[in-house]
N, CA, C and O atoms as a GROMACS GRO file, in nm:
protein
  364
    1ARG      N    1   6.700  11.351   9.435
    1ARG     CA    2   6.724  11.483   9.381
    1ARG      C    3   6.866  11.494   9.326
    1ARG      O    4   6.886  11.543   9.214
    2VAL      N    5   6.963  11.450   9.403
    2VAL     CA    6   7.102  11.453   9.355
    2VAL      C    7   7.116  11.364   9.232
    2VAL      O    8   7.184  11.400   9.136
    3LEU      N    9   7.050  11.250   9.236
    3LEU     CA   10   7.057  11.158   9.123
    3LEU      C   11   7.005  11.224   8.996
    3LEU      O   12   7.065  11.212   8.890
    4ALA      N   13   6.894  11.294   9.006
    4ALA     CA   14   6.836  11.361   8.890
    4ALA      C   15   6.930  11.468   8.836
    4ALA      O   16   6.945  11.483   8.715
    5VAL      N   17   6.992  11.543   8.926
    5VAL     CA   18   7.085  11.648   8.884
    5VAL      C   19   7.205  11.587   8.814
    5VAL      O   20   7.246  11.634   8.708
    6ARG      N   21   7.262  11.484   8.873
    6ARG     CA   22   7.379  11.420   8.810
    6ARG      C   23   7.343  11.353   8.678
    6ARG      O   24   7.421  11.356   8.583
    7ARG      N   25   7.226  11.293   8.672
    7ARG     CA   26   7.182  11.229   8.548
    7ARG      C   27   7.174  11.334   8.437
    7ARG      O   28   7.222  11.312   8.325
    8LYS      N   29   7.114  11.448   8.468
    8LYS     CA   30   7.097  11.553   8.368
    8LYS      C   31   7.231  11.616   8.330
    8LYS      O   32   7.257  11.640   8.212
    9ALA      N   33   7.315  11.644   8.429
    9ALA     CA   34   7.441  11.713   8.404
    9ALA      C   35   7.548  11.623   8.342
    9ALA      O   36   7.625  11.667   8.256
   10LEU      N   37   7.553  11.498   8.385
   10LEU     CA   38   7.664  11.410   8.347
   10LEU      C   39   7.624  11.291   8.261
   10LEU      O   40   7.706  11.238   8.186
   11GLY      N   41   7.501  11.249   8.272
   11GLY     CA   42   7.457  11.129   8.203
   11GLY      C   43   7.471  11.007   8.293
   11GLY      O   44   7.544  11.010   8.392
   12GLU      N   45   7.403  10.901   8.257
   12GLU     CA   46   7.398  10.780   8.340
   12GLU      C   47   7.524  10.694   8.331
   12GLU      O   48   7.536  10.595   8.403
   13GLU      N   49   7.617  10.729   8.246
   13GLU     CA   50   7.738  10.647   8.232
   13GLU      C   51   7.861  10.713   8.294
   13GLU      O   52   7.974  10.668   8.273
   14HIS      N   53   7.839  10.819   8.368
   14HIS     CA   54   7.950  10.892   8.431
   14HIS      C   55   7.979  10.831   8.568
   14HIS      O   56   7.886  10.794   8.640
   15PRO      N   57   8.107  10.821   8.606
   15PRO     CA   58   8.141  10.765   8.738
   15PRO      C   59   8.076  10.837   8.856
   15PRO      O   60   8.043  10.773   8.956
   16SER      N   61   8.056  10.967   8.847
   16SER     CA   62   7.990  11.039   8.957
   16SER      C   63   7.843  10.998   8.971
   16SER      O   64   7.790  10.995   9.082
   17PHE      N   65   7.779  10.968   8.861
   17PHE     CA   66   7.643  10.915   8.865
   17PHE      C   67   7.643  10.781   8.938
   17PHE      O   68   7.556  10.754   9.020
   18ALA      N   69   7.742  10.697   8.906
   18ALA     CA   70   7.755  10.567   8.970
   18ALA      C   71   7.779  10.582   9.121
   18ALA      O   72   7.729  10.502   9.200
   19THR      N   73   7.854  10.683   9.160
   19THR     CA   74   7.878  10.706   9.303
   19THR      C   75   7.748  10.736   9.376
   19THR      O   76   7.726  10.688   9.487
   20THR      N   77   7.662  10.814   9.315
   20THR     CA   78   7.533  10.844   9.376
   20THR      C   79   7.448  10.717   9.387
   20THR      O   80   7.385  10.694   9.490
   21LEU      N   81   7.447  10.636   9.282
   21LEU     CA   82   7.376  10.508   9.288
   21LEU      C   83   7.431  10.420   9.399
   21LEU      O   84   7.356  10.356   9.472
   22ASN      N   85   7.565  10.418   9.412
   22ASN     CA   86   7.630  10.338   9.514
   22ASN      C   87   7.585  10.382   9.654
   22ASN      O   88   7.557  10.299   9.740
   23ASN      N   89   7.579  10.512   9.674
   23ASN     CA   90   7.537  10.564   9.804
   23ASN      C   91   7.391  10.529   9.834
   23ASN      O   92   7.356  10.496   9.947
   24MET      N   93   7.308  10.536   9.732
   24MET     CA   94   7.168  10.498   9.749
   24MET      C   95   7.155  10.350   9.783
   24MET      O   96   7.074  10.312   9.868
   25ALA      N   97   7.235  10.267   9.718
   25ALA     CA   98   7.232  10.124   9.747
   25ALA      C   99   7.269  10.098   9.892
   25ALA      O  100   7.210  10.011   9.956
   26GLY      N  101   7.366  10.172   9.944
   26GLY     CA  102   7.405  10.156  10.084
   26GLY      C  103   7.290  10.190  10.178
   26GLY      O  104   7.272  10.124  10.280
   27VAL      N  105   7.214  10.291  10.145
   27VAL     CA  106   7.097  10.327  10.226
   27VAL      C  107   6.993  10.215  10.220
   27VAL      O  108   6.937  10.176  10.323
   28TYR      N  109   6.968  10.164  10.101
   28TYR     CA  110   6.874  10.052  10.089
   28TYR      C  111   6.918   9.935  10.175
   28TYR      O  112   6.837   9.873  10.244
   29ASP      N  113   7.046   9.904  10.171
   29ASP     CA  114   7.098   9.794  10.252
   29ASP      C  115   7.077   9.822  10.400
   29ASP      O  116   7.033   9.734  10.475
   30ASP      N  117   7.108   9.943  10.443
   30ASP     CA  118   7.089   9.980  10.584
   30ASP      C  119   6.943   9.967  10.627
   30ASP      O  120   6.914   9.936  10.743
   31GLN      N  121   6.852   9.989  10.535
   31GLN     CA  122   6.709   9.979  10.563
   31GLN      C  123   6.658   9.834  10.556
   31GLN      O  124   6.540   9.808  10.581
   32GLY      N  125   6.747   9.741  10.522
   32GLY     CA  126   6.706   9.603  10.508
   32GLY      C  127   6.642   9.572  10.374
   32GLY      O  128   6.582   9.465  10.356
   33ARG      N  129   6.653   9.664  10.281
   33ARG     CA  130   6.595   9.647  10.147
   33ARG      C  131   6.703   9.586  10.056
   33ARG      O  132   6.750   9.649   9.962
   34HIS      N  133   6.741   9.464  10.089
   34HIS     CA  134   6.859   9.401  10.030
   34HIS      C  135   6.849   9.380   9.879
   34HIS      O  136   6.945   9.404   9.806
   35GLU      N  137   6.735   9.336   9.833
   35GLU     CA  138   6.723   9.311   9.689
   35GLU      C  139   6.731   9.441   9.609
   35GLU      O  140   6.790   9.445   9.501
   36GLU      N  141   6.674   9.548   9.663
   36GLU     CA  142   6.685   9.677   9.597
   36GLU      C  143   6.829   9.726   9.598
   36GLU      O  144   6.876   9.785   9.501
   37ALA      N  145   6.897   9.701   9.709
   37ALA     CA  146   7.039   9.738   9.718
   37ALA      C  147   7.120   9.662   9.613
   37ALA      O  148   7.203   9.722   9.544
   38LEU      N  149   7.097   9.533   9.601
   38LEU     CA  150   7.172   9.453   9.503
   38LEU      C  151   7.144   9.500   9.361
   38LEU      O  152   7.236   9.507   9.279
   39GLU      N  153   7.019   9.531   9.332
   39GLU     CA  154   6.986   9.579   9.197
   39GLU      C  155   7.058   9.710   9.169
   39GLU      O  156   7.109   9.731   9.059
   40MET      N  157   7.062   9.797   9.266
   40MET     CA  158   7.131   9.925   9.249
   40MET      C  159   7.282   9.900   9.231
   40MET      O  160   7.345   9.962   9.145
   41TYR      N  161   7.339   9.813   9.311
   41TYR     CA  162   7.482   9.782   9.297
   41TYR      C  163   7.511   9.722   9.159
   41TYR      O  164   7.618   9.747   9.103
   42ARG      N  165   7.419   9.644   9.105
   42ARG     CA  166   7.440   9.589   8.970
   42ARG      C  167   7.447   9.702   8.867
   42ARG      O  168   7.527   9.698   8.774
   43ARG      N  169   7.363   9.802   8.885
   43ARG     CA  170   7.368   9.919   8.796
   43ARG      C  171   7.503   9.990   8.811
   43ARG      O  172   7.563  10.032   8.712
   44VAL      N  173   7.548  10.004   8.935
   44VAL     CA  174   7.678  10.068   8.960
   44VAL      C  175   7.789   9.990   8.891
   44VAL      O  176   7.876  10.049   8.826
   45LEU      N  177   7.788   9.858   8.905
   45LEU     CA  178   7.890   9.776   8.841
   45LEU      C  179   7.892   9.796   8.690
   45LEU      O  180   7.999   9.808   8.630
   46ALA      N  181   7.775   9.801   8.630
   46ALA     CA  182   7.768   9.819   8.485
   46ALA      C  183   7.830   9.952   8.443
   46ALA      O  184   7.905   9.957   8.346
   47VAL      N  185   7.798  10.058   8.516
   47VAL     CA  186   7.853  10.189   8.482
   47VAL      C  187   8.004  10.190   8.505
   47VAL      O  188   8.081  10.235   8.419
   48ARG      N  189   8.046  10.141   8.621
   48ARG     CA  190   8.189  10.143   8.652
   48ARG      C  191   8.269  10.052   8.560
   48ARG      O  192   8.382  10.084   8.524
   49ARG      N  193   8.213   9.940   8.522
   49ARG     CA  194   8.281   9.850   8.428
   49ARG      C  195   8.307   9.923   8.297
   49ARG      O  196   8.418   9.918   8.243
   50LYS      N  197   8.206   9.990   8.247
   50LYS     CA  198   8.218  10.058   8.118
   50LYS      C  199   8.308  10.181   8.128
   50LYS      O  200   8.391  10.204   8.040
   51ALA      N  201   8.292  10.260   8.234
   51ALA     CA  202   8.366  10.386   8.246
   51ALA      C  203   8.508  10.368   8.296
   51ALA      O  204   8.599  10.440   8.254
   52LEU      N  205   8.529  10.271   8.387
   52LEU     CA  206   8.658  10.260   8.456
   52LEU      C  207   8.730  10.128   8.433
   52LEU      O  208   8.853  10.121   8.446
   53GLY      N  209   8.656  10.024   8.400
   53GLY     CA  210   8.714   9.891   8.383
   53GLY      C  211   8.707   9.810   8.512
   53GLY      O  212   8.690   9.865   8.620
   54GLU      N  213   8.721   9.680   8.497
   54GLU     CA  214   8.706   9.588   8.610
   54GLU      C  215   8.826   9.585   8.703
   54GLU      O  216   8.820   9.524   8.810
   55GLU      N  217   8.935   9.650   8.667
   55GLU     CA  218   9.053   9.652   8.752
   55GLU      C  219   9.060   9.778   8.839
   55GLU      O  220   9.152   9.793   8.919
   56HIS      N  221   8.964   9.865   8.824
   56HIS     CA  222   8.964   9.991   8.898
   56HIS      C  223   8.921   9.968   9.043
   56HIS      O  224   8.832   9.887   9.068
   57PRO      N  225   8.982  10.038   9.138
   57PRO     CA  226   8.944  10.022   9.279
   57PRO      C  227   8.796  10.049   9.307
   57PRO      O  228   8.738   9.986   9.395
   58SER      N  229   8.735  10.140   9.235
   58SER     CA  230   8.592  10.167   9.257
   58SER      C  231   8.506  10.048   9.216
   58SER      O  232   8.402  10.022   9.278
   59PHE      N  233   8.548   9.976   9.114
   59PHE     CA  234   8.477   9.855   9.074
   59PHE      C  235   8.486   9.753   9.188
   59PHE      O  236   8.387   9.689   9.223
   60ALA      N  237   8.606   9.737   9.244
   60ALA     CA  238   8.625   9.644   9.356
   60ALA      C  239   8.544   9.685   9.478
   60ALA      O  240   8.491   9.599   9.549
   61THR      N  241   8.534   9.813   9.503
   61THR     CA  242   8.454   9.860   9.616
   61THR      C  243   8.308   9.820   9.601
   61THR      O  244   8.244   9.781   9.698
   62THR      N  245   8.256   9.830   9.481
   62THR     CA  246   8.118   9.790   9.458
   62THR      C  247   8.100   9.640   9.479
   62THR      O  248   8.001   9.598   9.538
   63LEU      N  249   8.194   9.561   9.431
   63LEU     CA  250   8.188   9.417   9.456
   63LEU      C  251   8.188   9.389   9.606
   63LEU      O  252   8.113   9.304   9.655
   64ASN      N  253   8.273   9.461   9.678
   64ASN     CA  254   8.281   9.444   9.823
   64ASN      C  255   8.148   9.480   9.890
   64ASN      O  256   8.104   9.410   9.981
   65ASN      N  257   8.086   9.587   9.845
   65ASN     CA  258   7.956   9.627   9.900
   65ASN      C  259   7.850   9.520   9.874
   65ASN      O  260   7.769   9.490   9.962
   66MET      N  261   7.852   9.465   9.754
   66MET     CA  262   7.757   9.359   9.721
   66MET      C  263   7.779   9.236   9.809
   66MET      O  264   7.684   9.174   9.855
   67ALA      N  265   7.905   9.203   9.832
   67ALA     CA  266   7.937   9.089   9.917
   67ALA      C  267   7.879   9.110  10.057
   67ALA      O  268   7.829   9.015  10.119
   68GLY      N  269   7.886   9.232  10.106
   68GLY     CA  270   7.830   9.262  10.237
   68GLY      C  271   7.679   9.240  10.241
   68GLY      O  272   7.626   9.191  10.341
   69VAL      N  273   7.611   9.274  10.134
   69VAL     CA  274   7.466   9.252  10.128
   69VAL      C  275   7.438   9.102  10.128
   69VAL      O  276   7.350   9.055  10.200
   70TYR      N  277   7.512   9.027  10.046
   70TYR     CA  278   7.493   8.882  10.045
   70TYR      C  279   7.515   8.824  10.184
   70TYR      O  280   7.440   8.738  10.228
   71ASP      N  281   7.618   8.871  10.251
   71ASP     CA  282   7.648   8.823  10.386
   71ASP      C  283   7.533   8.856  10.481
   71ASP      O  284   7.492   8.772  10.561
   72ASP      N  285   7.480   8.979  10.472
   72ASP     CA  286   7.366   9.019  10.556
   72ASP      C  287   7.245   8.929  10.534
   72ASP      O  288   7.167   8.905  10.626
   73GLN      N  289   7.230   8.879  10.413
   73GLN     CA  290   7.117   8.794  10.378
   73GLN      C  291   7.141   8.647  10.416
   73GLN      O  292   7.052   8.564  10.401
   74GLY      N  293   7.260   8.617  10.464
   74GLY     CA  294   7.293   8.478  10.493
   74GLY      C  295   7.335   8.399  10.371
   74GLY      O  296   7.344   8.276  10.375
   75ARG      N  297   7.362   8.469  10.262
   75ARG     CA  298   7.404   8.405  10.137
   75ARG      C  299   7.557   8.402  10.136
   75ARG      O  300   7.623   8.468  10.056
   76HIS      N  301   7.611   8.322  10.228
   76HIS     CA  302   7.754   8.326  10.257
   76HIS      C  303   7.843   8.280  10.143
   76HIS      O  304   7.951   8.335  10.122
   77GLU      N  305   7.800   8.180  10.070
   77GLU     CA  306   7.882   8.132   9.958
   77GLU      C  307   7.894   8.240   9.850
   77GLU      O  308   8.001   8.261   9.794
   78GLU      N  309   7.784   8.306   9.822
   78GLU     CA  310   7.786   8.414   9.724
   78GLU      C  311   7.873   8.530   9.774
   78GLU      O  312   7.945   8.593   9.696
   79ALA      N  313   7.864   8.557   9.904
   79ALA     CA  314   7.948   8.662   9.963
   79ALA      C  315   8.095   8.627   9.949
   79ALA      O  316   8.176   8.711   9.909
   80LEU      N  317   8.130   8.504   9.980
   80LEU     CA  318   8.270   8.462   9.970
   80LEU      C  319   8.322   8.471   9.827
   80LEU      O  320   8.434   8.515   9.804
   81GLU      N  321   8.240   8.430   9.733
   81GLU     CA  322   8.281   8.439   9.592
   81GLU      C  323   8.304   8.584   9.552
   81GLU      O  324   8.400   8.614   9.481
   82MET      N  325   8.218   8.672   9.596
   82MET     CA  326   8.232   8.814   9.565
   82MET      C  327   8.359   8.870   9.632
   82MET      O  328   8.433   8.946   9.570
   83TYR      N  329   8.384   8.833   9.756
   83TYR     CA  330   8.506   8.878   9.824
   83TYR      C  331   8.631   8.828   9.752
   83TYR      O  332   8.732   8.899   9.747
   84ARG      N  333   8.625   8.708   9.697
   84ARG     CA  334   8.740   8.656   9.619
   84ARG      C  335   8.764   8.743   9.496
   84ARG      O  336   8.878   8.770   9.460
   85ARG      N  337   8.657   8.785   9.433
   85ARG     CA  338   8.670   8.875   9.316
   85ARG      C  339   8.733   9.007   9.358
   85ARG      O  340   8.816   9.062   9.286
   86VAL      N  341   8.695   9.057   9.474
   86VAL     CA  342   8.752   9.182   9.525
   86VAL      C  343   8.903   9.165   9.544
   86VAL      O  344   8.982   9.250   9.503
   87LEU      N  345   8.942   9.054   9.608
   87LEU     CA  346   9.085   9.031   9.629
   87LEU      C  347   9.163   9.021   9.499
   87LEU      O  348   9.276   9.067   9.490
   88ALA      N  349   9.103   8.960   9.400
   88ALA     CA  350   9.169   8.948   9.270
   88ALA      C  351   9.194   9.085   9.208
   88ALA      O  352   9.299   9.106   9.147
   89VAL      N  353   9.101   9.176   9.224
   89VAL     CA  354   9.117   9.311   9.168
   89VAL      C  355   9.220   9.388   9.249
   89VAL      O  356   9.301   9.461   9.191
   90ARG      N  357   9.220   9.373   9.379
   90ARG     CA  358   9.305   9.453   9.466
   90ARG      C  359   9.448   9.402   9.479
   90ARG      O  360   9.530   9.466   9.544
   91ARG      N  361   9.480   9.291   9.419
   91ARG     CA  362   9.618   9.238   9.426
   91ARG      C  363   9.709   9.313   9.335
   91ARG      O  364   9.828   9.282   9.327
   0.00000   0.00000   0.00000
């Protein structure tokens, strides 16, 4: 419901829309729906990349969230690579 309101009011390329997607992805992850969470995080990355750029802290937060999903799945190398990207942004 919130997603529909934000989509209509702000459009799909607005950072607030991405925040709602990010929150939904976290719920999917908590439910063990890891692939759905990753797909949602990919959408968030695309919006945040376009709206804010890859050096923005919100972009790094999404990378960090994705790394956590990879870690939960036992995909440790992918998680480590994602965490390295987070560190590069946050330096």
